[in-house]
C-alpha positions in Angstrom: 36.6 -26.5 -26.0 39.2 -25.4 -22.8 43.1 -24.9 -24.4 44.8 -24.9 -21.2 45.7 -27.9 -18.6 45.0 -28.7 -16.0 47.0 -30.0 -13.4 45.7 -30.7 -10.1 46.9 -32.8 -7.0 47.0 -32.4 -3.3 50.5 -32.5 -2.0 52.9 -32.6 2.0 54.2 -29.1 2.5 56.1 -27.8 5.3 54.9 -31.5 6.8 50.8 -30.4 6.0 49.1 -31.5 3.0 48.2 -28.0 0.1 45.4 -29.3 -1.9 45.8 -27.0 -5.7 44.6 -26.3 -8.8 47.6 -25.1 -11.9 45.9 -23.5 -14.6 49.0 -23.1 -18.0 49.5 -23.8 -21.9 53.1 -24.5 -22.8 53.8 -21.9 -23.5 52.0 -19.6 -21.6 55.3 -20.2 -19.0 57.0 -18.0 -19.6 55.3 -15.5 -18.6 54.0 -14.7 -14.6 52.1 -16.9 -12.9 48.2 -15.6 -11.3 48.6 -17.3 -7.5 44.4 -17.0 -6.7 44.0 -17.0 -3.2 41.4 -17.2 -1.1 39.2 -15.8 1.5 38.0 -17.1 5.2 35.9 -19.9 5.1 36.4 -19.8 1.1 38.6 -22.0 -0.9 39.4 -22.5 -4.6 35.8 -22.7 -5.2 35.3 -19.1 -4.8 37.1 -18.2 -7.6 35.3 -21.1 -10.1 34.0 -18.2 -12.8 37.3 -16.4 -12.0 39.7 -19.1 -13.3 38.4 -20.8 -16.4 38.8 -16.3 -18.2 42.6 -16.4 -16.7 43.6 -19.1 -17.7 43.1 -18.6 -21.5 46.1 -16.0 -21.1 48.8 -16.6 -18.3 49.5 -19.2 -16.7 47.3 -19.8 -13.3 47.1 -21.5 -9.2 44.8 -21.1 -7.3 46.0 -23.1 -3.5 43.8 -24.9 -0.8 45.2 -22.3 2.4 45.9 -25.0 5.5 42.2 -25.4 7.6 40.6 -25.0 4.3 38.6 -26.4 1.3 40.7 -29.7 0.6 43.5 -28.9 2.0 44.5 -30.5 5.8 42.9 -28.8 8.5 46.1 -29.2 10.6 46.6 -29.5 14.3 50.5 -28.6 14.3 50.1 -25.7 10.9 50.9 -21.7 12.2 47.4 -20.2 10.8 49.7 -17.2 11.0 49.3 -14.5 7.7 52.9 -14.9 6.9 53.1 -18.5 7.8 50.2 -19.1 4.7 52.5 -17.3 2.3 55.8 -18.6 3.8 53.6 -21.5 2.5 52.4 -20.2 -1.3 56.2 -20.2 -2.2 57.3 -23.6 -1.0 54.5 -25.1 -2.9 55.4 -22.9 -6.4 59.1 -24.1 -5.9 57.9 -27.5 -5.8 56.3 -26.8 -9.1 59.7 -24.6 -9.2 57.3 -21.6 -10.7 59.7 -18.4 -10.3 57.1 -15.0 -11.0 53.9 -15.4 -9.3 51.5 -11.8 -9.8 49.6 -13.1 -5.4 46.2 -11.9 -6.1 43.7 -12.7 -3.4 39.9 -11.6 -2.4 39.7 -10.9 1.3 41.8 -12.5 3.8 43.5 -13.5 0.6 44.8 -10.1 0.3 46.6 -10.2 3.4 48.6 -13.3 2.5 48.8 -11.4 -1.4 50.0 -8.4 0.4 52.3 -10.4 2.5 54.5 -12.3 -0.2 55.2 -9.0 -2.2 56.5 -7.8 1.7 58.5 -11.3 2.6 59.8 -11.9 -2.1 59.5 -8.7 -4.1 62.1 -10.8 -6.1 59.9 -13.2 -7.4 56.1 -10.7 -6.4 55.8 -8.8 -9.9 52.3 -7.6 -9.2 49.9 -7.6 -6.9 45.9 -7.9 -6.9 43.8 -7.0 -4.3 39.7 -8.1 -4.1 37.8 -6.9 -1.1 40.7 -7.5 1.1 40.9 -7.8 4.6 42.7 -4.7 5.9 43.9 -2.9 8.8 42.3 -5.5 11.2 44.8 -5.4 14.4 45.1 -8.6 16.7 42.5 -10.9 18.5 42.9 -9.8 21.1 44.6 -11.3 24.4 41.5 -12.6 25.9 40.1 -14.4 23.1 43.8 -15.7 22.3 43.4 -17.1 25.4 39.8 -19.1 25.4 41.3 -20.4 22.8 42.7 -23.0 24.4 40.1 -23.9 26.3 39.1 -28.3 25.4 35.8 -27.3 24.3 36.5 -23.7 22.6 35.5 -25.7 19.4 32.0 -26.4 20.0 30.8 -24.3 20.3 32.6 -22.1 17.3 30.8 -24.8 16.1 27.6 -25.0 17.1 27.8 -20.7 16.8 28.4 -22.1 12.6 26.0 -25.5 12.6 23.6 -22.7 13.6 22.7 -20.1 10.7 21.7 -20.7 7.5 23.8 -20.6 5.1 22.0 -19.7 1.9 20.8 -16.7 4.4 24.6 -15.9 5.3 25.7 -15.9 1.1 23.4 -13.9 -0.1 23.5 -11.4 2.8 27.6 -11.0 1.4 26.0 -10.1 -2.6 24.5 -7.2 -3.9 22.6 -9.4 -6.5 20.6 -12.3 -4.2 19.7 -13.8 -7.4 23.0 -15.4 -8.2 23.0 -17.7 -4.8 21.6 -20.3 -5.7 21.9 -24.4 -4.8 25.0 -26.2 -5.8 26.8 -22.7 -4.2 24.8 -23.5 -0.6 25.9 -27.7 -0.2 29.7 -26.4 -2.1 30.3 -23.5 0.7 28.0 -25.8 3.2 30.8 -28.3 2.8 33.5 -26.6 4.9 31.2 -27.2 8.1 31.1 -30.3 8.1 34.2 -31.6 8.7 34.5 -31.7 12.6 38.8 -30.3 12.1 37.6 -26.8 11.1 36.4 -26.0 13.8 39.7 -26.7 15.8 41.5 -24.9 12.3 38.9 -21.4 13.4 40.5 -22.1 16.8 44.3 -21.8 15.7 43.6 -19.0 13.4 41.8 -16.7 16.0 45.5 -18.4 18.1 47.9 -17.5 16.1 47.4 -15.0 12.9 49.1 -12.3 13.7 46.9 -8.0 12.8 47.1 -6.6 8.7 50.3 -5.0 7.6 50.0 -1.3 9.1 50.2 2.0 7.1 53.8 1.9 7.7 54.2 -1.7 6.2 51.8 -0.8 2.3 54.0 1.8 2.4 57.2 -0.2 1.7 55.3 -2.0 -1.0 56.9 -1.5 -3.8 55.8 -3.2 -6.2 52.7 -2.1 -8.2 48.6 -2.8 -7.2 45.4 -2.9 -8.6 42.4 -2.9 -5.7 39.5 -3.9 -6.9 36.6 -3.2 -4.5 32.8 -3.9 -4.7 31.3 -0.7 -4.5 27.9 -2.6 -2.1 30.8 -5.0 0.2 29.3 -5.0 3.3 32.0 -7.1 4.9 34.5 -5.0 4.2 33.7 -1.5 3.0 34.7 0.6 0.6 36.4 3.2 2.2 38.9 0.3 3.5 40.1 -0.1 -0.3 40.4 3.4 -0.8 42.6 3.7 3.0 45.1 0.3 0.8 44.7 2.7 -1.8 46.2 5.9 -0.1 48.5 3.5 1.4 49.8 1.6 -1.0 52.9 3.4 -3.5 52.1 2.5 -6.3 48.1 1.7 -6.8 45.1 2.5 -8.5 41.9 1.7 -7.4 38.3 0.8 -8.7 35.4 0.3 -7.3 32.5 -1.8 -9.2 29.0 -1.1 -9.0 26.3 -3.7 -8.0 28.5 -5.4 -6.3 29.1 -6.8 -2.8 31.6 -9.0 -0.8 32.5 -12.2 -3.2 34.3 -10.0 -6.0 35.4 -13.2 -7.9 31.6 -14.8 -7.9 30.2 -11.8 -8.6 31.8 -9.8 -11.7 33.9 -13.0 -12.9 34.2 -10.9 -16.6 34.8 -7.5 -15.8 37.4 -8.4 -13.1 39.6 -11.0 -15.7 39.3 -7.4 -17.9 41.1 -5.2 -15.3 43.7 -8.0 -14.2 44.3 -8.4 -18.2 44.4 -4.7 -18.1 46.9 -4.9 -14.8 49.3 -7.2 -16.1 50.3 -5.7 -19.8 50.8 -1.4 -17.9 54.3 -1.5 -17.4 54.5 2.2 -15.5 53.1 3.7 -12.2 49.6 4.2 -11.8 48.4 6.8 -9.2 45.0 6.7 -10.8 41.6 5.8 -10.1 37.4 4.8 -10.1 37.2 7.0 -7.8 
């Protein structure tokens, strides 16, 4: 039987509707809140196995970024990494949350790092789960092409041709964990035509990932967890992040693909708890 309170709501933040899930114990509110930020073409659903493990010990906030999940697929929101980070801070202010650990998977890892860069006074630590890293901004040709009126239809046609079960199986190590419920849930994203307009705006607005020079200025402790068999963002990106972030440690999870929080929730939770209990800097890793 769960011991925490669960609050789920959709609120208007910075002129866009944002869905969030907040889990907490009344006696844990003095602890920093773990803010879970999902990856590209994903949602809070990707943390369904991890949240119950974390919420038993720490308050947890999971947010559907605009364009994804149950949040609005807005035609006015600026879909940049920095704007995502600033929007999360607005959600935190509404919920009166001051101290956080930003934790992001894939693209969400960059949002977590932007949060640490923008507000080091509020972000105490960072957790990166197979994070995006060192991606450049889309080429000008593609950004210009995004303004073609039928561009969203072309993007939709591309995605609708894909076999969603095959796509999910590709990003995990153990194909047997992909079940029909997961396929149905992830496929819901593509049922909303506005989603494809959001993808176009992400292509247009997303700036490049933080540079090595910018990463070296992030002083908070950072835990990096990576799947050894990640085909989407290879492990060498994790090693480079470990090198550039001055106070980071890296753990590589064997027999694990890109969906780290879904494939290895128990190990991820254990590493996060150990990380949150540590006070000192550490250059260590398991590589």
